[in-house]
Backbone as CSV, one residue per row, in Angstrom:
resi,resn,N_x,N_y,N_z,CA_x,CA_y,CA_z,C_x,C_y,C_z
1,UNK,90.346,143.049,85.491,90.040,143.166,86.920,89.344,141.889,87.380
2,UNK,89.678,141.437,88.589,89.082,140.247,89.169,88.339,140.610,90.446
3,UNK,87.302,139.853,90.748,86.519,140.074,91.963,86.197,138.729,92.593
4,UNK,86.140,138.713,93.926,85.837,137.475,94.648,84.987,137.786,95.867
5,UNK,83.926,137.023,96.032,83.137,137.098,97.259,83.912,136.373,98.347
6,UNK,84.057,137.014,99.501,84.849,136.460,100.599,83.902,135.894,101.655
7,UNK,83.616,134.601,101.609,82.614,134.023,102.512,83.016,134.070,103.978
8,UNK,84.296,134.292,104.235,84.738,134.323,105.634,84.555,135.693,106.280
9,UNK,84.014,136.669,105.535,83.841,138.013,106.079,82.401,138.276,106.482
10,UNK,82.240,139.018,107.585,80.934,139.428,108.064,80.867,140.937,108.151
11,UNK,79.714,141.462,108.540,79.509,142.914,108.587,78.756,143.295,109.857
12,UNK,79.338,144.208,110.609,78.699,144.810,111.777,78.471,146.282,111.480
13,UNK,77.270,146.780,111.782,76.988,148.205,111.569,76.833,148.901,112.923
14,UNK,77.515,150.053,113.048,77.405,150.886,114.246,76.945,152.269,113.796
15,UNK,75.828,152.736,114.331,75.270,154.026,113.928,74.763,154.766,115.154
16,UNK,74.423,156.030,114.963,73.899,156.835,116.061,74.740,158.065,116.326
17,UNK,74.215,158.966,117.144,74.879,160.239,117.416,76.267,160.074,118.015
18,UNK,76.444,159.040,118.838,77.728,158.861,119.532,78.633,157.827,118.859
19,UNK,78.272,157.347,117.668,78.991,156.220,117.062,80.474,156.497,116.870
20,UNK,80.831,157.668,116.351,82.245,157.954,116.090,83.042,157.993,117.390
21,UNK,82.541,158.729,118.364,83.233,158.837,119.652,83.320,157.478,120.343
22,UNK,82.253,156.719,120.277,82.192,155.399,120.895,83.260,154.473,120.304
23,UNK,83.316,154.389,118.990,84.296,153.510,118.341,85.717,154.003,118.543
24,UNK,85.896,155.313,118.599,87.247,155.847,118.746,87.857,155.491,120.096
25,UNK,87.020,155.296,121.093,87.527,154.923,122.409,87.880,153.450,122.529
26,UNK,87.609,152.677,121.483,87.853,151.238,121.529,88.868,150.758,120.495
27,UNK,88.842,151.326,119.313,89.637,150.816,118.196,91.065,151.348,118.196
28,UNK,91.967,150.581,117.604,93.378,150.980,117.520,93.603,152.085,116.500
29,UNK,92.636,152.315,115.622,92.766,153.349,114.602,91.996,154.598,114.997
30,UNK,92.281,155.713,114.336,91.627,156.983,114.639,90.343,157.089,113.821
31,UNK,89.210,156.930,114.470,87.921,156.975,113.772,87.622,158.397,113.293
32,UNK,88.299,159.377,113.875,88.130,160.746,113.408,88.599,160.928,111.977
33,UNK,89.442,160.032,111.499,89.948,160.104,110.129,89.123,159.284,109.153
34,UNK,88.110,158.582,109.676,87.233,157.793,108.819,86.151,158.691,108.246
35,UNK,85.855,158.520,106.976,84.784,159.263,106.320,84.387,158.528,105.065
36,UNK,83.315,158.926,104.408,82.952,158.299,103.140,84.133,158.346,102.165
37,UNK,84.554,157.187,101.698,85.711,157.116,100.819,87.039,157.134,101.551
38,UNK,87.005,157.147,102.886,88.238,157.155,103.683,88.154,156.070,104.764
39,UNK,88.288,154.808,104.393,88.208,153.712,105.366,89.485,153.621,106.194
40,UNK,89.429,152.884,107.270,90.608,152.643,108.107,90.622,151.173,108.524
41,UNK,91.814,150.696,108.830,92.024,149.347,109.337,92.295,149.448,110.823
42,UNK,91.698,148.583,111.630,91.914,148.645,113.064,91.543,147.346,113.749
43,UNK,91.534,147.390,115.075,91.215,146.192,115.848,90.692,146.579,117.220
44,UNK,90.008,145.641,117.825,89.611,145.730,119.223,90.537,144.799,119.987
45,UNK,91.143,145.310,121.053,92.136,144.556,121.807,91.643,144.208,123.201
46,UNK,92.298,143.226,123.802,92.102,142.952,125.219,92.851,144.023,126.021
47,UNK,92.562,144.173,127.308,93.339,145.117,128.121,94.838,144.796,128.116
48,UNK,95.185,143.536,127.826,96.598,143.129,127.756,97.208,143.404,126.390
49,UNK,96.437,144.000,125.482,96.964,144.407,124.192,96.928,143.357,123.099
50,UNK,96.203,142.252,123.309,96.128,141.218,122.284,94.871,141.391,121.416
51,UNK,94.949,140.948,120.175,93.882,141.183,119.202,92.681,140.271,119.475
52,UNK,91.528,140.887,119.736,90.278,140.136,119.839,89.725,139.910,118.438
53,UNK,89.637,140.987,117.684,89.153,140.916,116.306,89.661,142.149,115.552
54,UNK,90.080,141.960,114.304,90.484,143.081,113.460,89.404,143.331,112.419
55,UNK,89.407,144.529,111.830,88.337,144.897,110.908,88.751,146.104,110.078
56,UNK,88.036,146.292,108.982,88.131,147.505,108.174,86.860,148.294,108.434
57,UNK,87.005,149.592,108.724,85.857,150.445,109.023,85.601,151.376,107.846
58,UNK,84.402,151.326,107.301,84.000,152.210,106.216,82.752,152.975,106.641
59,UNK,82.716,154.258,106.330,81.548,155.069,106.664,80.689,155.247,105.417
60,UNK,79.388,155.118,105.600,78.466,155.229,104.476,77.793,156.596,104.448
61,UNK,77.514,157.081,103.246,76.709,158.282,103.067,75.250,157.960,103.399
62,UNK,74.429,158.987,103.656,73.012,158.727,103.958,72.317,157.873,102.904
63,UNK,72.668,158.062,101.646,72.043,157.267,100.581,72.383,155.785,100.684
64,UNK,73.495,155.473,101.365,73.920,154.083,101.529,73.612,153.558,102.929
65,UNK,72.809,154.283,103.698,72.404,153.816,105.015,73.098,154.473,106.183
66,UNK,74.023,155.418,105.906,74.775,156.114,106.961,75.473,155.129,107.903
67,UNK,76.116,155.626,108.924,76.752,154.794,109.933,78.083,154.225,109.503
68,UNK,78.666,153.449,110.402,79.965,152.810,110.193,79.757,151.313,109.975
69,UNK,80.348,150.790,108.914,80.247,149.371,108.593,81.602,148.715,108.861
70,UNK,81.599,147.717,109.737,82.831,147.030,110.117,82.913,145.707,109.354
71,UNK,83.849,145.655,108.422,84.146,144.476,107.599,85.076,143.606,108.442
72,UNK,84.537,142.497,108.983,85.254,141.710,109.981,85.159,140.219,109.669
73,UNK,85.945,139.371,110.341,85.798,137.927,110.155,84.387,137.479,110.560
74,UNK,83.712,136.748,109.686,82.337,136.323,109.972,82.255,135.485,111.243
75,UNK,83.254,134.634,111.473,83.239,133.771,112.654,83.323,134.570,113.949
76,UNK,83.866,135.796,113.864,84.029,136.619,115.057,83.026,137.764,115.123
77,UNK,82.114,137.835,114.157,81.104,138.893,114.191,80.266,138.843,115.473
78,UNK,79.807,137.658,115.936,79.071,137.626,117.202,79.908,138.110,118.384
79,UNK,81.197,137.766,118.392,82.089,138.224,119.462,82.231,139.735,119.436
80,UNK,82.426,140.287,118.227,82.549,141.737,118.098,81.260,142.423,118.535
81,UNK,80.127,141.874,118.145,78.834,142.431,118.555,78.710,142.433,120.075
82,UNK,79.073,141.335,120.705,78.984,141.231,122.164,79.899,142.234,122.851
83,UNK,81.129,142.363,122.355,82.089,143.278,122.976,81.632,144.724,122.835
84,UNK,81.172,145.099,121.654,80.701,146.465,121.446,79.482,146.757,122.308
85,UNK,78.595,145.787,122.423,77.410,145.952,123.257,77.796,146.107,124.731
86,UNK,78.802,145.344,125.159,79.280,145.424,126.535,79.816,146.823,126.865
87,UNK,80.537,147.425,125.911,81.147,148.735,126.138,80.189,149.894,125.883
88,UNK,79.014,149.620,125.338,78.112,150.700,124.915,77.641,151.566,126.072
89,UNK,77.269,150.958,127.191,76.756,151.671,128.358,75.630,152.626,127.940
90,UNK,75.812,153.943,128.151,74.743,154.894,127.814,74.972,155.607,126.484
91,UNK,75.932,155.147,125.722,76.214,155.791,124.431,75.018,155.667,123.498
92,UNK,74.744,156.730,122.752,73.629,156.746,121.810,74.078,156.101,120.498
93,UNK,74.096,154.772,120.511,74.504,154.015,119.325,73.604,152.791,119.162
94,UNK,73.483,152.359,117.929,72.841,151.077,117.632,73.902,150.181,117.007
95,UNK,73.874,148.919,117.375,74.879,147.961,116.903,74.141,146.760,116.333
96,UNK,74.418,146.431,115.074,73.712,145.334,114.404,74.700,144.410,113.701
97,UNK,74.436,143.132,113.778,75.173,142.152,112.992,74.375,141.905,111.708
98,UNK,74.912,142.350,110.585,74.230,142.235,109.299,74.808,141.115,108.444
99,UNK,75.564,140.231,109.063,76.277,139.191,108.310,75.346,138.220,107.607
100,UNK,74.091,138.115,108.067,73.154,137.218,107.394,72.554,137.851,106.141
101,UNK,72.782,139.157,105.985,72.225,139.864,104.823,73.286,140.442,103.894
102,UNK,74.434,140.782,104.466,75.477,141.440,103.690,76.777,140.649,103.744
103,UNK,77.505,140.699,102.651,78.818,140.075,102.581,79.831,141.074,102.053
104,UNK,81.049,140.607,101.883,82.141,141.460,101.405,82.756,140.846,100.168
105,UNK,82.911,141.650,99.130,83.635,141.255,97.934,84.920,142.061,97.859
106,UNK,85.988,141.421,97.401,87.234,142.123,97.097,87.389,142.154,95.590
107,UNK,87.917,143.257,95.072,88.244,143.297,93.645,89.520,144.095,93.455
108,UNK,90.317,143.646,92.516,91.643,144.209,92.333,91.995,144.246,90.841
109,UNK,92.955,145.133,90.531,93.307,145.340,89.128,92.530,146.484,88.511
110,UNK,91.845,147.275,89.331,91.070,148.415,88.870,90.420,149.115,90.050
111,UNK,89.847,150.287,89.814,89.262,151.089,90.898,87.822,151.482,90.600
112,UNK,87.115,150.703,89.834,85.718,151.015,89.506,84.848,150.964,90.762
113,UNK,83.693,151.633,90.689,82.730,151.579,91.778,81.371,151.140,91.240
114,UNK,80.540,150.649,92.138,79.232,150.125,91.754,78.153,150.675,92.665
115,UNK,76.961,150.839,92.115,75.823,151.269,92.922,75.185,150.114,93.682
116,UNK,75.708,148.905,93.509,75.125,147.746,94.168,75.439,147.718,95.669
117,UNK,76.495,148.419,96.101,76.862,148.359,97.507,77.822,149.466,97.892
118,UNK,78.387,149.368,99.080,79.316,150.365,99.613,80.741,150.005,99.196
119,UNK,81.345,150.828,98.340,82.700,150.577,97.829,83.728,151.362,98.632
120,UNK,84.884,150.772,98.855,85.969,151.454,99.563,87.290,150.754,99.251
121,UNK,88.373,151.524,99.250,89.704,150.964,99.023,90.147,150.201,100.254
122,UNK,90.886,149.117,100.051,91.461,148.398,101.188,92.543,149.292,101.792
123,UNK,92.366,149.740,103.052,93.307,150.701,103.636,94.648,150.108,104.049
124,UNK,94.771,148.788,104.007,96.010,148.168,104.447,97.140,148.344,103.439
125,UNK,96.825,148.163,102.171,97.843,148.182,101.128,97.145,148.440,99.798
126,UNK,97.587,149.446,99.022,96.924,149.742,97.747,96.829,148.541,96.821
127,UNK,97.851,147.689,96.803,97.857,146.548,95.885,96.760,145.535,96.201
128,UNK,96.185,145.577,97.409,95.087,144.676,97.738,93.814,145.043,96.986
129,UNK,93.732,146.282,96.504,92.604,146.694,95.694,91.460,147.301,96.472
130,UNK,90.243,147.006,96.027,89.021,147.596,96.572,88.160,146.525,97.222
131,UNK,87.163,146.983,97.971,86.192,146.078,98.577,84.811,146.694,98.424
132,UNK,83.784,145.867,98.488,82.412,146.346,98.410,81.537,145.478,99.298
133,UNK,80.717,146.125,100.127,79.750,145.422,100.969,78.452,145.308,100.180
134,UNK,77.997,144.079,99.976,76.874,143.822,99.080,76.191,142.513,99.486
135,UNK,74.905,142.359,99.228,74.282,141.060,99.479,74.969,139.969,98.661
136,UNK,75.338,138.852,99.260,76.021,137.785,98.515,75.255,137.309,97.290
137,UNK,73.932,137.387,97.328,73.137,136.940,96.187,73.358,137.796,94.949
138,UNK,73.942,138.979,95.141,74.181,139.893,94.026,75.635,139.887,93.578
139,UNK,76.397,138.887,93.994,77.828,138.851,93.678,78.082,138.892,92.171
140,UNK,77.384,138.052,91.417,77.616,137.996,89.969,77.241,139.315,89.300
141,UNK,76.077,139.874,89.669,75.644,141.142,89.087,76.604,142.273,89.440
142,UNK,77.101,142.264,90.694,78.024,143.305,91.129,79.344,143.224,90.357
143,UNK,79.876,142.015,90.208,81.114,141.847,89.451,80.945,142.348,88.022
144,UNK,79.808,142.018,87.404,79.553,142.474,86.042,79.462,143.992,85.985
145,UNK,78.824,144.593,86.986,78.690,146.051,87.033,80.050,146.724,87.188
146,UNK,80.957,146.063,87.897,82.310,146.584,88.084,83.190,146.355,86.857
147,UNK,82.741,145.486,85.960,83.561,145.110,84.818,84.643,144.130,85.200
148,UNK,84.381,143.320,86.230,85.369,142.380,86.760,84.950,140.939,86.488
149,UNK,85.938,140.074,86.410,85.700,138.638,86.296,85.532,138.055,87.691
150,UNK,84.417,137.366,87.942,84.175,136.776,89.259,84.972,135.487,89.394
151,UNK,85.815,135.411,90.423,86.672,134.246,90.648,86.432,133.716,92.056
152,UNK,86.991,132.550,92.341,86.849,131.956,93.670,87.667,132.735,94.701
153,UNK,87.269,132.602,95.964,87.940,133.315,97.046,89.402,132.914,97.187
154,UNK,89.754,131.675,96.795,91.150,131.261,96.949,92.076,131.999,95.990
155,UNK,91.522,132.554,94.901,92.328,133.379,93.990,92.721,134.672,94.686
156,UNK,91.755,135.268,95.389,92.078,136.467,96.165,93.068,136.128,97.274
157,UNK,92.873,134.982,97.930,93.767,134.603,99.020,95.209,134.465,98.525
158,UNK,95.389,133.891,97.337,96.731,133.769,96.762,97.317,135.150,96.491
159,UNK,96.476,136.079,96.050,96.901,137.471,95.820,97.372,138.104,97.126
160,UNK,96.583,137.922,98.182,96.947,138.464,99.504,98.241,137.871,100.016
161,UNK,98.373,136.554,99.896,99.559,135.866,100.398,100.814,136.327,99.656
162,UNK,100.712,136.480,98.342,101.858,136.931,97.552,102.303,138.328,97.964
163,UNK,101.370,139.146,98.457,101.707,140.487,98.927,102.238,140.481,100.361
164,UNK,102.132,139.349,101.037,102.651,139.237,102.394,101.755,139.821,103.461
165,UNK,100.439,139.892,103.201,99.509,140.502,104.157,98.851,139.410,105.003
166,UNK,99.002,139.461,106.322,98.448,138.407,107.191,96.923,138.410,107.246
167,UNK,96.385,137.230,107.527,94.952,137.074,107.776,94.774,136.391,109.128
168,UNK,93.983,137.010,109.981,93.738,136.448,111.295,93.083,135.090,111.236
169,UNK,93.472,134.207,112.134,92.947,132.853,112.156,93.732,131.890,111.297
170,UNK,94.525,132.428,110.362,95.391,131.604,109.529,96.867,131.884,109.800
171,UNK,97.201,133.171,109.882,98.603,133.553,110.031,98.953,134.011,111.443
172,UNK,97.956,134.296,112.228,98.135,134.570,113.657,96.846,134.200,114.360
173,UNK,96.934,133.945,115.655,95.768,133.504,116.429,95.151,134.673,117.180
174,UNK,93.843,134.828,117.034,93.143,135.845,117.812,93.246,135.499,119.295
175,UNK,93.266,136.528,120.116,93.399,136.430,121.568,94.800,136.011,121.999
176,UNK,95.720,135.867,121.041,97.068,135.427,121.389,98.148,136.315,120.794
177,UNK,97.815,137.066,119.729,98.818,137.874,119.028,98.648,139.356,119.337
178,UNK,99.772,140.060,119.400,99.780,141.506,119.557,99.735,142.162,118.174
179,UNK,99.262,143.410,118.075,99.189,144.072,116.769,100.510,144.086,116.004
180,UNK,101.635,144.293,116.678,102.929,144.301,115.985,103.243,142.928,115.391
181,UNK,102.880,141.869,116.096,103.141,140.522,115.574,102.344,140.263,114.308
182,UNK,101.153,140.860,114.217,100.295,140.696,113.043,100.560,141.778,111.994
183,UNK,101.613,142.579,112.190,102.029,143.632,111.251,101.004,144.746,111.120
184,UNK,100.123,144.901,112.097,99.139,145.966,112.012,99.783,147.346,112.049
185,UNK,100.922,147.464,112.734,101.628,148.737,112.755,102.195,149.095,111.388
186,UNK,102.443,148.091,110.555,102.989,148.295,109.218,101.898,148.545,108.186
187,UNK,100.695,148.091,108.468,99.604,148.118,107.493,98.504,149.093,107.901
188,UNK,98.924,150.196,108.543,98.023,151.301,108.893,96.898,150.883,109.820
189,UNK,97.159,149.887,110.681,96.130,149.412,111.583,96.205,149.979,112.987
190,UNK,97.261,150.740,113.287,97.425,151.336,114.612,97.794,152.803,114.441
191,UNK,97.064,153.675,115.095,97.387,155.103,115.090,98.046,155.426,116.427
192,UNK,99.330,155.770,116.378,100.085,155.999,117.611,99.921,157.422,118.147
193,UNK,99.146,158.259,117.451,98.952,159.640,117.892,97.563,159.895,118.474
194,UNK,96.665,158.921,118.375,95.295,159.134,118.838,95.194,158.997,120.355
195,UNK,94.019,159.271,120.872,93.790,159.164,122.303,93.706,157.726,122.769
196,UNK,93.268,157.558,123.997,93.268,156.238,124.634,92.286,155.269,123.988
197,UNK,92.649,154.002,124.010,91.766,152.909,123.620,92.176,151.692,124.432
198,UNK,91.346,150.690,124.466,91.627,149.490,125.252,92.908,148.824,124.735
199,UNK,93.865,148.597,125.635,95.116,147.941,125.275,96.203,148.867,124.780
200,UNK,95.942,150.182,124.776,96.889,151.126,124.186,98.261,151.121,124.860
201,UNK,98.286,151.020,126.185,99.567,151.112,126.898,100.543,150.033,126.451
202,UNK,100.041,148.835,126.279,100.917,147.732,125.856,101.428,147.969,124.446
203,UNK,100.538,148.367,123.540,100.918,148.595,122.145,101.947,149.718,122.051
204,UNK,101.724,150.793,122.787,102.660,151.918,122.770,104.020,151.513,123.322
205,UNK,104.021,150.675,124.348,105.283,150.226,124.932,106.097,149.418,123.920
206,UNK,105.430,148.526,123.205,106.119,147.720,122.193,106.687,148.624,121.105
207,UNK,105.910,149.620,120.691,106.353,150.529,119.631,107.575,151.337,120.053
208,UNK,107.516,151.908,121.229,108.593,152.800,121.651,109.852,152.055,122.087
209,UNK,109.683,150.816,122.523,110.849,150.033,122.932,111.356,149.118,121.826
210,UNK,110.615,149.087,120.700,110.988,148.219,119.570,111.210,146.789,120.044
211,UNK,110.214,146.257,120.776,110.377,144.935,121.384,109.528,143.854,120.709
212,UNK,109.139,144.063,119.453,108.374,143.038,118.736,109.344,141.961,118.254
213,UNK,109.501,140.911,119.053,110.463,139.865,118.696,109.956,138.973,117.576
214,UNK,108.632,138.806,117.492,108.047,137.930,116.475,107.149,138.734,115.546
215,UNK,107.113,138.329,114.291,106.231,138.949,113.303,105.804,137.911,112.273
216,UNK,104.660,138.188,111.641,104.275,137.414,110.464,105.059,137.964,109.284
217,UNK,105.825,137.108,108.624,106.639,137.525,107.482,106.424,136.568,106.311
218,UNK,106.649,137.040,105.092,106.494,136.171,103.923,107.588,135.101,103.866
219,UNK,107.210,133.939,103.364,108.161,132.873,103.087,107.932,132.384,101.661
220,UNK,108.938,131.751,101.102,108.801,131.123,99.786,109.305,129.689,99.887
221,UNK,108.763,128.830,99.020,109.168,127.435,98.988,109.092,126.984,97.533
222,UNK,109.770,125.902,97.206,109.857,125.465,95.813,108.841,124.382,95.465
223,UNK,108.703,123.377,96.296,107.799,122.275,95.992,107.080,121.829,97.263
224,UNK,105.819,121.408,97.098,105.083,120.836,98.230,104.917,121.818,99.362
225,UNK,103.826,122.572,99.359,103.600,123.587,100.386,103.590,122.976,101.779
226,UNK,104.287,123.606,102.732,104.197,123.118,104.120,102.790,123.332,104.656
227,UNK,102.340,122.446,105.520,100.990,122.532,106.063,100.857,123.696,107.037
228,UNK,99.666,124.303,107.040,99.380,125.364,107.994,99.505,124.818,109.415
229,UNK,100.155,125.572,110.288,100.359,125.152,111.663,101.619,124.351,111.883
230,UNK,102.334,124.051,110.778,103.569,123.273,110.902,104.669,124.108,111.563
231,UNK,105.391,123.561,112.531,106.495,124.298,113.148,107.603,124.582,112.133
232,UNK,108.190,125.757,112.249,109.351,126.116,111.443,110.595,125.925,112.312
233,UNK,111.571,125.225,111.767,112.783,124.922,112.535,114.024,125.435,111.824
234,UNK,114.988,125.841,112.633,116.322,126.198,112.166,117.261,125.180,112.802
235,UNK,117.587,124.155,112.043,118.306,123.055,112.653,117.395,122.367,113.661
236,UNK,117.820,122.331,114.927,116.985,121.716,115.959,116.267,122.752,116.820
237,UNK,116.258,124.021,116.377,115.606,125.085,117.132,114.291,125.491,116.482
238,UNK,113.255,125.577,117.301,111.944,126.037,116.836,111.966,127.555,116.724
239,UNK,111.529,128.094,115.575,111.569,129.545,115.396,110.215,130.144,115.021
240,UNK,109.193,129.304,114.830,107.890,129.863,114.501,106.941,128.842,113.925
241,UNK,105.886,129.353,113.273,104.813,128.499,112.767,104.362,128.969,111.390
242,UNK,104.105,128.028,110.498,103.610,128.338,109.163,102.135,128.737,109.221
243,UNK,101.779,129.743,108.412,100.392,130.157,108.287,99.827,129.721,106.947
244,UNK,99.275,130.654,106.202,98.659,130.336,104.916,99.707,130.238,103.809
245,UNK,99.425,129.410,102.802,100.341,129.211,101.674,99.545,129.124,100.375
246,UNK,100.203,129.495,99.274,99.585,129.368,97.949,100.631,129.639,96.879
247,UNK,100.783,128.701,95.949,101.582,128.893,94.739,103.019,129.349,95.021
248,UNK,103.681,128.670,95.945,105.078,128.971,96.220,105.319,130.090,97.199
249,UNK,104.245,130.750,97.649,104.355,131.837,98.621,103.610,131.454,99.891
250,UNK,104.057,131.989,101.015,103.366,131.716,102.262,103.664,132.791,103.290
251,UNK,103.107,132.599,104.459,103.342,133.492,105.589,103.651,132.641,106.805
252,UNK,104.475,133.153,107.686,104.820,132.423,108.905,105.078,133.417,110.026
253,UNK,104.624,133.076,111.212,104.906,133.879,112.403,106.231,133.389,112.970
254,UNK,107.277,134.228,112.846,108.633,133.800,113.172,109.306,134.718,114.187
255,UNK,110.202,134.146,114.970,111.079,134.918,115.853,112.158,135.571,115.002
256,UNK,112.151,136.892,114.932,113.064,137.595,114.040,114.520,137.461,114.460
257,UNK,114.788,137.368,115.754,116.172,137.229,116.185,116.750,135.892,115.735
258,UNK,115.903,134.852,115.748,116.388,133.537,115.314,116.509,133.458,113.801
259,UNK,115.640,134.183,113.095,115.794,134.277,111.646,117.111,134.976,111.314
260,UNK,117.429,136.023,112.068,118.695,136.728,111.850,119.881,135.791,112.064
261,UNK,119.800,134.955,113.084,120.875,133.984,113.338,121.003,133.005,112.173
262,UNK,119.865,132.539,111.672,119.884,131.589,110.561,120.520,132.212,109.329
263,UNK,120.155,133.460,109.043,120.712,134.132,107.869,122.206,134.392,108.040
264,UNK,122.605,134.789,109.256,124.009,135.087,109.506,124.882,133.839,109.429
265,UNK,124.338,132.715,109.874,125.118,131.472,109.919,124.918,130.595,108.689
266,UNK,124.009,131.015,107.817,123.727,130.190,106.644,123.009,128.906,106.987
267,UNK,122.276,128.895,108.110,121.546,127.704,108.533,120.210,127.621,107.809
268,UNK,119.918,126.528,107.141,118.647,126.420,106.424,117.466,126.349,107.372
269,UNK,116.319,126.823,106.894,115.073,126.754,107.648,114.113,125.820,106.920
270,UNK,113.298,125.098,107.679,112.375,124.142,107.072,111.135,123.996,107.932
271,UNK,110.046,123.586,107.292,108.792,123.311,107.995,108.279,121.966,107.521
272,UNK,108.252,120.983,108.414,107.813,119.649,108.038,108.664,119.037,106.940
273,UNK,109.941,119.360,106.961,110.859,118.836,105.954,110.890,119.626,104.664
274,UNK,110.035,120.646,104.534,110.006,121.482,103.326,110.928,122.684,103.532
275,UNK,111.972,122.835,102.737,112.856,123.997,102.874,112.095,125.292,102.576
276,UNK,112.292,126.296,103.398,111.658,127.597,103.176,112.708,128.695,103.275
277,UNK,112.384,129.822,102.683,113.233,131.002,102.761,112.351,132.191,103.129
278,UNK,112.872,133.104,103.911,112.099,134.299,104.255,112.283,135.346,103.167
279,UNK,111.259,136.182,102.990,111.300,137.232,101.978,110.821,138.530,102.604
280,UNK,111.588,139.592,102.392,111.199,140.887,102.944,110.070,141.495,102.107
281,UNK,108.945,141.839,102.736,107.855,142.461,101.964,108.224,143.886,101.562
282,UNK,107.673,144.327,100.436,107.985,145.665,99.936,107.562,146.758,100.905
283,UNK,106.520,146.470,101.714,105.973,147.506,102.585,106.638,147.562,103.962
284,UNK,107.566,146.680,104.232,108.154,146.594,105.578,109.003,147.826,105.906
285,UNK,108.746,148.420,107.058,109.579,149.511,107.562,110.280,149.127,108.862
286,UNK,109.980,147.931,109.377,110.660,147.477,110.592,112.045,146.928,110.222
287,UNK,112.929,146.828,111.204,114.279,146.328,110.955,114.204,144.869,110.516
288,UNK,114.665,144.590,109.334,114.639,143.237,108.797,115.839,142.455,109.313
289,UNK,115.681,141.163,109.603,116.814,140.365,110.084,118.027,140.503,109.169
290,UNK,119.164,140.854,109.766,120.378,141.037,109.000,120.639,142.477,108.596
291,UNK,119.629,143.334,108.747,119.793,144.751,108.452,120.033,145.500,109.753
292,UNK,120.802,146.575,109.662,121.149,147.304,110.870,120.004,148.151,111.402
293,UNK,119.190,148.696,110.486,118.113,149.572,110.956,116.944,149.498,109.993
294,UNK,115.804,150.035,110.437,114.601,149.987,109.627,114.734,150.893,108.427
295,UNK,113.982,150.571,107.382,113.923,151.398,106.191,113.185,152.670,106.524
296,UNK,113.635,153.802,105.963,112.972,155.094,106.211,112.294,155.571,104.955
């Protein structure tokens, strides 16, 4: 088992009598389904349906401090704090940014738990493994307690990339991407049966009309990784942008209709002169370019 402290992650805590109801009116996921040992993946959206910040929500038992802990991008923790505070109004909740005291570790290849912090499975994909909220100063002790080898964060990133799971800020841009483009609908990040939340109408429209023209999808390359942000071209046509890459695998936000054309015509795709190929992720249920319908 391997474990890595993720320095790019922060922690926001929301607690109080109204915390569940308050968060449920804002997040794309159903907070009613969150409980100790039952985390959820979700996001806060703009009224236009674009992602402000995504996060994993874990609920703690009283012995672990109670409340809801939002595992979010550290760079966006202040933004998330501000947005939640703005929407709080008279709700009986407390909202704290604990990023200066708590960090997030990921560990995979096993399901052990530790008393050093709050452990929870990554709700996006089982293969991503587990996570634990813990003071960064205790990273080595926590890894040892889990029976895991402590590795650098880029090892975890390569694991994530190989699984085809997007990361905000690298594979899609916050304030610019819709949940479907970031594959949140595929990775249990949107509950289409829950009540209203900010941006819901747009997300529901995309889902019911199947109008997600662009998505983050896995790519593979043989030599010399294309640079992040490099345009992807099909001949002389622009079809998307490269995101994160590692060890022959990468992610790119691509126009699926143009990918379908490339596959149908046998037209090669490249980014900065580096030939790339698209790869269907194992978890995909959306219609893949060249396929007639989605997998059931």
